[in-house]
N, C-alpha and C positions, 0 to 999 in steps of 0.2 A: 467607538462603541460597537458591540456585536450587532449585526444587521442581517437581513434576509431578503429573499426574493421568492415569489411564488406566482407562477403562471402570468407573468407580465407585470406584476406589481412589486415594488420595493416596499418592505414592511419592517417594523421593529419586531424582534422575536417574541416579545410579550403579547403581541396582537395576532400571532400566527395560530392557525388551527388546521386540522386534518379532517377531511370528510371520512366518516366511519366506513364508507364503502370504497375508499381508495384501495386499489389492489396491492399497493405496496404495504399498506397497513394490515390488510387481511391475509395476504399470501406471501409477502416478501417478493412480490412480482415486480422487480425493477432492478436497476443498476445504479452504481454510484462511482464517483471519483473524488479524490482529494488533491488539490493543487497548492503547492507551497508558494507563499508570497514573501519576497525579500525586497526590502527597500521600496515598497510600493509597486513592485513588478512581479508578474507571474513567471515562475521558472518552469521550463519544459512544457508549457501549456499545449503546444501542438501535439506532443506525445500523449498527453492525457486525453485530449479530444479524440485523437485517433483510436485510442483504446476504448473510449466511451462508445464510439460508433461501432466498433467490433462487437462489444458486449450487447449493444442494442440489436444488432443484426442477428447474433446468435440466439437471442430470446424473441426475435421477431417483434420487437417493439418499434413502431413507426418513428422515423426521425423527422421532427417538426421544427427544429431550430438549426440554422446554419452555423458553421464554425465561427463566422464573423459575428453573429449575434451573441453566441455564448462568450466569445472573447470580450465583447463590449460590456456584457453584464458583469463579467469578472471585474473589469476595471471600474465600472460604476459602483460596485460594492466596495471596492477599495476606497474610492473617492468619498462615498457617502459615509462610510464607517470611520474614515480617518486612520485605519489600521495600515501600518507600513510593513510590519513583520507578523505573519500569521498563516492561516490556512483557510482555503475556501473549499467547503464540502458542497458537491452538487449531485443530485440524484434525479433520475427519470423513473417514474412508475408507469405501468401500462395505462393507467387512468382510473377513472371512477365509474363504476357500473354495479348493477345488481350482482350480489355475490353468487358466482358459479365458477367452477374450476376451469372450464374451457374458456379460451380467449373470447371476450365479448366482441360483437360487431360494432363498427363505427364508434370506437372510443378514442379519445384524444389523450396522449400521455400527459402526465403532470410533471412539471419541472419545479423543484425547490432547491434553493441555494442558501448557504449561511457562510458568514465569515467570522472568524474568531482570532484573537491574538495568540500567537504561540511562536516559539523558537526551538531549534534543535537542542537536544540535551547535551550541552558541551561537556559536562562532567562525565557522562557515560562515554562520549567519544574519546575523552582523554584517558579514562581509567578502565573502561570496558564494562560489559554486561555480564551478569551471572544468570544462567538459564537452566531450565530443567527440560527433560524430554517428556512427551506424552503421546498417546495414540492419536493419530489423525482420523477423526470420525466425520469429516466433512463429506459433502456430496461429491460425485465424480466429475463435476465440471468446474473445478477450481480455476480454470483459465478464464471464466467469466466473472467479472467483478460485480457479483449480484448482491442484493440486499440480504440474502440468506446467510447470516453470520453467527448463528447459534453455536456451531462448532468452534469458531474462533473465540467467541465469548467465553465458552467453557475452558478453552485452553488458556486464555488470559487470566481467568479466575484461578486456575490451578497454579499459575505462577504467583499470583497475588497471595494465595493461601500459604505458599511456601516461603514468601518473603523474598522472592528473587525478581529479576527484571524482565524475563521473557520465557517463552516456551519454544522448543524445537520439536516439530511434529514428525511422526513416522507412521507408515501404514503397517497395520498389524499383520496383514496377509503375507507380506514379503520382508518385513523388518527393515525397510528402507526409508531414510529421511526424505521428506518432501520440502518443507519450508517452515518458517516461523509462523506464529499465529496471525501476524500482520506484516510479514517481511519475507524476503528471500534470504536464503542461508548459504554461506560459502565456508569452505575450509581450505587451508594451505597445507600441503604435504610434500616434502622434498622439493620445494620450489614451484610446484604445480598448484593451480587454483582449481578446486573441485566444486561443482554445484549441480543440482538436479536439472535435467534438460527441460526445455519448455514444452510440456505436453498438458494433458487435461488435469494432472495432479497438482499443478502449481499455477499461480498467477504470474504472467510475464510482467514483472515490475518495471516501472518507468526508470527507476534508479538502476536496476539490474541491466536494463537495455543500454543505458548511457555508459555504464561500466564496460559491458561486453562489446559495444560497437565503437566507442570513442576512447575510453581511458585505458583499458587493459592493452589494446593493440599499441597505443602510443608508448606505454611503459615497457612493452616487450615481454609481458608475461604470457604463459600458456595456460589455457583453460581446458579442463576435462569436464565435459557436460555428461555426467554419469551419476546415477543414484548410488548412495553408499549407506552403510549401516550406522547406527548410533555408536557401535563399538569401534568402527573405523574412525569416526569423528573424534573419539576420545584420544586417538593416537596422533591427531593433527598437530602441526607446529604452531598454527594459529587459526582463528576462525573469526567470522564477522557476519553481521546482518545488514541488509540494505532495504531502504524504503524511502518514500517521499519524506516521512517524518524523521526517520533515523539518519538519513543520508547514508554514510558508511560508519557503522559502529562496531568496534571489536567485541567479540565474545570471549571472555577469559576463563569461564568456568561452565561446565555442563554436568548436571547431577552431582554437584559437590566436588568434581574432579577438575583440576587445573588443565587448561588447554595450553600446551607448550610450557612457557615459563610462568604462565598465570598473569601475564601482562600483555597489553596491546602489541601486536607484532608489526614488523616493518612494512609488510605488504599492505596490510589494512591501513596503516598510517599514510602510506604513499597514495593509495587510492582515494582516501578522504581528502588529502591535500589537493589532488588534481580535480576532484569533484568540486571542492570549494572554489577553485580557480575558475571553473566553468560558471558557477553561480555568480562570481564577481564579474566575469566578462559579460554575462547576459543581463544582470540586474543592477549593476552599480556603474 
């Protein structure tokens, strides 16, 4: 069953409530993470917790839970819910206080967590995603995994309205692709893997980091961390998106145009296979 946690208490989701003056509710003043659960075990939890700490430091939200405590809560949620394959969402808001834009004094962050059943989309991984491009209208600190997701929501809705699977975003000022609406984006051109560098325009994805640090060097591929235009992406031999939810999923079409042969490419397939081997090693 779906289950939750709020400020020290495990709760059923139908009994949960949010204080109207929680700063996450009123300002989007907080951060979040999503951890994948396979076979009753959390995958790459240490990386998610490290990114959580960084996001909190960047927003000057006090850290009030140790990694060991957050790890224990993750596994308590898994046990209490009985969910073996799913995702755990957790967020910290700055806390609850009288509404004012400036940071309040002596406020304690609120921690909420939920667990839901879910599995990666095997059909998309096998057959690929169709995407469109859209202008990236998000704020200029996309490296922080903040609760401010309205730009992402609008990009997701644009894809939904067009009947496709996802959106690839680009900055209007320089016509350069940043990332997907909730994923990192890669292309393959003449045997080289291209992706946007890790700066303030993109989130340093956990799956991206695993690929860059562990899998790509093992397979001997070369990465070019350099921004590129939508027009250049359309000339790619293959493309793929990565995230905790997507793992590694090929992108076979952008704006109605086939990428490469219009089928999942060999490099994306190889990366997905190696990623799933890591999941097997850690969680099974």
